[in-house]
C-alpha positions as CSV (number, residue, x, y, z in Angstrom):
1,M,67.0,-45.7,13.8
2,P,64.5,-43.1,13.7
3,K,62.0,-42.5,16.5
4,K,58.9,-41.8,13.8
5,L,57.9,-42.3,10.8
6,F,55.3,-41.2,8.4
7,E,54.5,-42.9,5.0
8,G,51.9,-41.5,2.2
9,C,51.6,-42.6,-1.2
10,V,50.6,-40.0,-4.2
11,D,49.8,-40.3,-7.8
12,N,52.9,-41.3,-9.9
13,E,52.1,-38.0,-12.0
14,A,51.9,-35.7,-9.0
15,F,55.2,-36.8,-7.6
16,H,56.7,-35.8,-10.8
17,G,55.2,-32.3,-10.8
18,A,52.1,-32.7,-12.8
19,F,50.2,-29.2,-12.3
20,S,46.9,-31.2,-12.9
21,K,47.3,-33.4,-9.8
22,S,48.4,-32.4,-6.1
23,P,51.3,-34.0,-4.2
24,Y,49.7,-33.4,-1.2
25,E,46.6,-35.7,-2.1
26,F,47.6,-39.0,-0.2
27,K,45.8,-41.8,-1.6
28,H,45.1,-45.0,-0.2
29,F,45.2,-47.2,-3.5
30,N,43.1,-50.1,-1.8
31,L,46.8,-51.2,0.2
32,N,45.8,-53.8,1.9
33,F,48.8,-54.5,4.4
34,I,51.6,-52.0,6.0
35,G,54.2,-52.7,8.5
36,V,57.4,-51.7,9.6
37,Y,60.0,-53.8,10.3
38,V,63.4,-53.9,11.9
39,D,65.8,-56.9,11.6
40,G,62.7,-59.0,10.5
41,Q,60.5,-58.1,13.8
42,P,57.5,-56.2,13.6
43,V,57.8,-52.6,15.1
44,P,56.0,-51.0,16.8
45,H,53.5,-53.4,16.4
46,N,52.4,-56.3,13.7
47,P,51.4,-54.8,10.3
48,L,48.1,-53.5,9.6
49,E,45.6,-55.4,7.4
50,L,43.4,-52.9,5.5
51,D,40.2,-53.2,3.4
52,F,39.4,-49.5,2.3
53,S,36.5,-51.1,0.4
54,K,34.5,-52.2,3.3
55,D,35.5,-49.5,5.7
56,Q,38.0,-51.3,7.4
57,Y,40.8,-49.0,8.2
58,I,40.8,-47.7,11.6
59,R,44.0,-49.0,12.9
60,A,45.4,-47.2,10.3
61,Y,43.7,-43.9,11.2
62,Q,44.8,-44.4,14.9
63,T,48.4,-44.4,13.6
64,L,48.2,-40.8,13.0
65,F,47.1,-40.2,16.9
66,V,50.4,-42.4,17.9
67,G,52.3,-41.1,15.1
68,T,51.8,-37.4,16.5
69,D,51.8,-38.2,20.0
70,R,47.9,-37.5,20.5
71,M,46.4,-40.8,21.4
72,G,44.6,-40.6,24.6
73,Q,44.8,-36.8,24.7
74,D,41.7,-34.3,24.2
75,R,43.6,-32.9,21.2
76,G,42.7,-33.9,17.7
77,I,44.7,-34.2,14.3
78,F,42.1,-32.2,12.2
79,I,41.3,-35.0,9.9
80,S,38.4,-36.9,9.8
81,R,37.8,-40.8,9.2
82,K,36.2,-39.8,6.0
83,E,38.9,-37.2,5.0
84,Y,41.5,-39.6,6.0
85,K,40.1,-42.3,3.6
86,D,39.3,-39.7,0.8
87,A,42.7,-37.9,0.4
88,N,44.6,-38.0,3.4
89,T,45.8,-41.7,3.8
90,L,48.9,-41.4,6.0
91,F,50.6,-43.9,8.2
92,G,52.4,-42.8,11.2
93,F,54.4,-45.2,13.4
94,N,56.3,-43.9,16.7
95,L,59.3,-46.3,17.1
96,S,60.3,-45.0,20.2
97,P,60.4,-47.3,23.4
98,R,57.4,-45.8,24.7
99,I,54.7,-48.4,24.1
100,Y,51.2,-47.8,22.6
101,V,48.2,-50.0,22.1
102,L,45.9,-49.7,19.2
103,Q,42.5,-50.5,20.1
104,E,41.0,-53.6,18.2
105,N,37.7,-52.4,18.6
106,I,36.2,-48.8,18.4
């Protein structure tokens, strides 16, 4: 099993090489649920429930810190919450045995 998994969604035209679209613009597409399952069990934590229209995506934003091993450290990922929502919506999952706790309230 991989130790880390990163997921992002791009526009179909961008994926297929349209010059007018950027394959590096990761949109949220109003995604409302995402999780990783192994043998029917959620790992490394329960799936995320999101609502980008109500700015309820902080736990998803935190996955980038967890996935890049920067959670709780004095180093950033250089993507603000606004940039995350606007065009950098990536999800990072650290699947290694280390346990991370995503903050429910920030």
